[in-house]
LUMSEVO-98876 format. One record per residue (C-alpha): residue in three letters; x, y, z. Coordinates in steps of 0.001 Angstrom, whole numbers, plus 500000, padded with zeros to 6 digits. Last residue first. Example, Ala and Ser with C-alpha at 12.3 -4.5 7.8 and 13.67 -1.06 7.14 Angstrom:
<recs>
ser513670498940507140/ala512300495500507800/
</recs>
This chain:
<recs>
unk909203715490429876/unk912123717798429079/unk910941721264428053/unk912349722165424628/unk913301725744423744/unk913759725867419966/unk915999728280418051/unk916358728080414267/unk919380729948413011/unk920536732002410022/unk924226732556410356/unk926763735298409665/unk930326734697410824/unk933285736877411820/unk935713734611413682/unk937782735218416802/unk941361736151417613/unk942995739215416078/unk946149739231413965/unk949281741228414800/unk951422739662412089/unk949346741278409330/unk950081744776410638/unk947717747553409521/unk945336745326407547/unk944859743013410538/unk942819740097409240/unk939824738415410922/unk939121735009409346/unk939879732829412354/unk943188731600413698/unk943732728538415847/unk946766729766417797/unk945485729278421347/unk945965725535421343/unk943380723519423286/unk944564722915426885/unk945510719263427202/unk943969716882429755/unk940970716018427554/unk943253714674424804/unk942069714579421203/unk938723716055422220/unk939817719679422616/unk942028720019419571/unk939507718111417474/unk936681720406418550/unk938737723527417882/unk939790722299414455/unk936204721358413603/unk935020724834414580/unk937390726413412062/unk936356723859409427/unk932680724734409962/unk933575728439409765/unk935197727841406380/unk932323725698405104/unk929863728476405903/unk927251728113408627/unk923581727168409034/unk922758727364412693/unk920708725267415153/unk920221726871418566/unk918692724293420921/unk917444725564424281/unk917029722718426773/unk914480723449429499/unk914686721092432458/unk911399719785433850/unk912352716106433707/unk916102715721434146/unk919365716237432238/unk922354715589434513/unk923723712595432565/unk923532714506429311/unk922053713496425977/unk921876714954422467/unk921000713315419169/unk920920714830415681/unk918617713571412939/unk918985714517409279/unk916182714201406741/unk917620713734403293/unk918865715991400491/unk922536715369401271/unk922929712828404066/unk926463711438403658/unk928325714746403220/unk925507716664404905/unk927528718405407622/unk927275718489411397/unk929041720358414219/unk928246720243417951/unk928575722751420770/unk927744722573424484/unk926726725776426255/unk928544726520429521/unk927781725627433131/unk925127723197431938/unk922320721918434194/unk920307725120433700/unk920243724577429948/unk921962725580426712/unk922673723424423659/unk924620724637420626/unk924406723619417003/unk926780724353414124/unk925712723238410641/unk927225722785407188/unk925420722346403888/unk926447721377400372/unk923789722483397893/unk920778721416395806/unk919430718677398075/unk918465720863401044/unk918718718994404398/unk915424718381406166/unk915518718732409956/unk915138716378412933/unk915837716707416659/unk916719713830418971/unk916766714201422758/unk918205711498425012/unk917402711078428697/unk919786708815430590/unk919580705194431711/unk922576703782433563/unk924715701091431925/unk928041702869432376/unk928278703655428677/unk924866705307428724/unk921592703443428459/unk918806705206426522/unk915571706881427634/unk913529708673424991/unk912690712128423656/unk911753713347420182/unk912099716822418707/unk910392717887415482/unk910863719721412202/unk913839721928413079/unk914022724655410458/unk916305724682407412/unk919344726949407685/unk920659729835405587/unk924208731215405407/unk925050734933405441/unk928298735388403537/unk931686736276405085/unk934449738896404886/unk936817740049407645/unk938609743305408423/unk940876744732411112/unk942505748157411485/unk944973748982414275/unk945523752214416212/unk943997750891419416/unk940847749662417688/unk939408750014414202/unk937036747211413243/unk935546746692409778/unk933415743643408939/unk932443742822405362/unk929161741235404324/unk928321739022401346/unk924675738208400642/unk923715734532400593/unk920599735157402748/unk919902738828403429/unk920084740272406953/unk919335744008407353/unk920898745582410470/unk919029748549411916/unk919598748210415671/unk923381747811415797/unk925257747167419033/unk928854747379420264/unk929921745954423634/unk933505746572424810/unk932488748834427712/unk928796749551427379/unk926486750681424585/unk929211751175421942/unk927648751844418552/unk927688749328415682/unk927214751060412331/unk925552749238409443/unk926631750465405991/unk924823749572402761/unk927205749256399802/unk925207746602397968/unk927823743963398907/unk927070744534402584/unk928985746736405007/unk929559746099408727/unk930786748693411224/unk932857748938414382/unk934927751885415560/unk936609751114418868/unk936414753484421825/unk936278750810424474/unk938117747475424505/unk937132745248427419/unk939995743738429406/unk939393740146430516/unk938848739217434151/unk940331737267437054/unk943832737240435619/unk945772734069436337/unk946494733248432686/unk947337736811431668/unk944748738668429556/unk943521738558425980/unk941738741614424694/unk938128742682424154/unk935676743579421403/unk932062742420421390/unk929687742559418415/unk925905742703418848/unk922977742528416422/unk919406743876416428/unk917872743997412926/unk917327740242412640/unk913700740562411545/unk912669737790413927/unk910766734521413363/unk913876732586412437/unk916914733846414323/unk919356735845412245/unk922759735558413923/unk925572738009413183/unk928392736600415271/unk931355738883415899/unk933350738154419045/unk936540740078418236/unk939523739351420519/unk942583741625420279/unk945804739906421227/unk948323740430424015/unk951660738708423414/unk952476735866425754/unk952938735944429509/unk955527733519430821/unk954112731404433607/unk955373731677437173/unk953369728759438513/unk950801729512441200/unk951327727275444202/unk948567725962446453/unk950077724806449737/unk950771721134450364/unk949419718763452993/unk946669717237450868/unk948827717368447757/unk950686714048447640/unk947930711791448927/unk945426713885446982/unk947133712925443733/unk946901709216444506/unk943262709606445520/unk942553711242442156/unk944425708523440274/unk942437705827442063/unk939194707621441240/unk940181708022437582/unk941114704365437388/unk937732703383438781/unk935921705633436358/unk937980704250433493/unk937035700739434498/unk933352701681434628/unk933626702818431030/unk933672705941428850/unk931089708354430236/unk933346710371432515/unk935631711137429578/unk932724712705427761/unk932299715228430576/unk936015716053430490/unk935766716638426740/unk932802718889427329/unk934804721069429738/unk937616721368427170/unk934998722258424593/unk933352724843426799/unk936594726488427862/unk937995726759424332/unk934722727704422700/unk933698730305425289/unk937092731973425327/unk937100732229421515/unk933500733451421419/unk934175736369423737/unk937179736352426072/unk940404734393426301/unk942571733959429387/unk946047733707428011/unk949133731664428779/unk949648730102425350/unk952460727703426259/unk955768728469424626/unk957721725797422750/
</recs>
């Protein structure tokens, strides 16, 4: 079986690297015994590698894929008219950068027939300044790049706002106290809801993602907790809480499960999104076209 020897860009790169990084963080929190075993293993490895040169493996390069990072996010308190879509390509494993795709034609159409054109403002970055977000409206993405045509369809999903954020100290698995944040929101009772939340802060190299659904909490207040061993007083934690479709929730769930099942495995590169190549179905693009309403709160840790 071939290993997926690609360096991903856009959302797909961010998810795979972030989630693998998160899994390693979670591993550190298991038990004192695990920490000791990890240290012993590390010393064991060093004993064999301390006198060795770094060797780059001759990995087989897989097929190049287009990567479409297309999140239409309507942040509460804004009109949502400024949106960005990024188009790039996969690159070899040891490449130091990812190729940006210029000259693509990118547009989004809603079910009323309104067309929103995304113009290239820099290499691989396409922006629209007159987008009109409407909750529950269906939108269709069109991308033409390098002689191929790609489409995807999704509805704009709403989200209820964050009501409050609480902070307290809790013991982690190693017995040390860490800061824990809990935010609360009211889940609508008349529908099934799915959520994707990310956390950004100066102590994080990459954002951390989390998924939630209301299967057991429909119509009730939902609380979501977040802690990190490096979170300190004075840090600003930006919480972006999205309402998402069931399909995008399932897509994210696959990525999370692939990452957390074994922290030493690279998540598979063949988790496919909803972007279809209408020119050649076998030459699919990576990424997921999603439209989300979001509540964004910047919390200063006390």
